Wavefront OBJ file of the C-alpha trace (Angstrom):
o trace
v 31.529 -2.339 -35.725
v 32.749 -3.193 -32.256
v 32.031 0.308 -31.004
v 28.448 0.190 -32.255
v 27.783 -3.058 -30.332
v 29.320 -1.489 -27.217
v 27.128 1.600 -27.568
v 24.019 -0.517 -28.146
v 24.839 -2.642 -25.094
v 25.324 0.424 -22.887
v 22.068 1.968 -24.131
v 20.237 -1.307 -23.549
v 21.507 -1.631 -19.992
v 20.692 2.027 -19.323
v 17.173 1.600 -20.707
v 16.601 -1.501 -18.605
v 17.833 0.283 -15.456
v 15.575 3.270 -16.198
v 12.568 0.985 -16.737
v 13.135 -0.962 -13.519
v 13.668 2.233 -11.521
v 10.450 3.862 -12.761
v 8.460 0.648 -12.453
v 9.115 0.527 -8.709
v 8.253 4.202 -8.223
v 4.937 4.141 -10.044
v 3.402 1.199 -8.221
v 1.450 2.145 -5.145
v 0.091 -0.774 -3.189
v -2.125 -0.424 -0.146
v -0.787 -2.666 2.594
v -3.703 -4.393 4.300
v -1.787 -5.295 7.454
v -0.522 -1.744 7.870
v -4.016 -0.333 7.376
v -5.552 -2.743 9.874
v -2.815 -1.915 12.409
v -3.540 1.813 12.003
v -7.274 1.263 12.476
v -6.672 -0.946 15.506
v -4.360 1.631 17.095
v -6.964 4.333 16.497
v -9.666 2.173 18.092
v -7.524 1.298 21.116
v -7.265 4.994 22.019
v -11.020 5.060 22.607
v -10.985 2.473 25.401
v -9.389 2.279 28.836
v -6.616 -0.137 29.765
v -8.987 -2.197 31.944
v -11.285 -2.770 28.988
v -8.367 -3.626 26.685
v -7.048 -6.179 29.191
v -10.356 -8.063 29.125
v -11.177 -7.807 25.417
v -9.269 -7.946 22.170
v -10.055 -5.435 19.479
v -10.685 -7.064 16.124
v -10.807 -5.003 12.958
v -13.596 -5.873 10.561
v -12.403 -6.482 6.990
v -14.960 -4.016 5.654
v -13.239 -1.179 7.552
v -9.897 -2.044 5.973
v -11.587 -2.254 2.582
v -13.149 1.194 3.038
v -9.795 2.684 4.027
v -8.145 1.092 0.976
v -10.864 2.575 -1.241
v -10.299 6.011 0.291
v -6.564 5.799 -0.392
v -7.220 4.600 -3.942
v -9.636 7.476 -4.532
v -6.983 9.941 -3.340
v -4.427 8.427 -5.719
v -6.856 8.538 -8.651
v -7.866 12.121 -7.859
v -4.267 13.320 -7.730
v -3.514 11.484 -10.994
v -6.492 13.123 -12.700
v -5.467 16.562 -11.398
v -1.942 16.126 -12.768
v -3.301 15.021 -16.139
v -5.680 17.995 -16.250
v -2.855 20.425 -15.400
v -0.746 18.892 -18.152
v -3.588 19.281 -20.658
v -4.246 22.854 -19.543
v -0.591 23.774 -19.999
v -0.677 22.946 -23.728
v -1.031 25.971 -25.904
v -3.503 25.728 -28.753
v -1.987 25.342 -32.186
v -3.853 26.648 -35.158
v -3.362 25.197 -38.588
l 1 2 3 4 5 6 7 8 9 10 11 12 13 14 15 16 17 18 19 20 21 22 23 24 25 26 27 28 29 30 31 32 33 34 35 36 37 38 39 40 41 42 43 44 45 46 47 48 49 50 51 52 53 54 55 56 57 58 59 60 61 62 63 64 65 66 67 68 69 70 71 72 73 74 75 76 77 78 79 80 81 82 83 84 85 86 87 88 89 90 91 92 93 94 95
């Protein structure tokens, strides 16, 4: 009886660790600040230092939103491709 509780406890802890590990891997969040910093750095390359000293470059929220949508579309496309490959790999079974 004691061994069965020990085994169940070990399996429970292992299952919880597996769940928490995979939960962190599967979540992909688009960082708004990182995206806006990338866009700003890309825009700053277009202008000279004299211009940048006089003016600050401000990133419009719509540009960050468009970049987030592009990243999300890439994630969804890759997910759909993986699902399609998985479905294509199944062999038909005839009854």
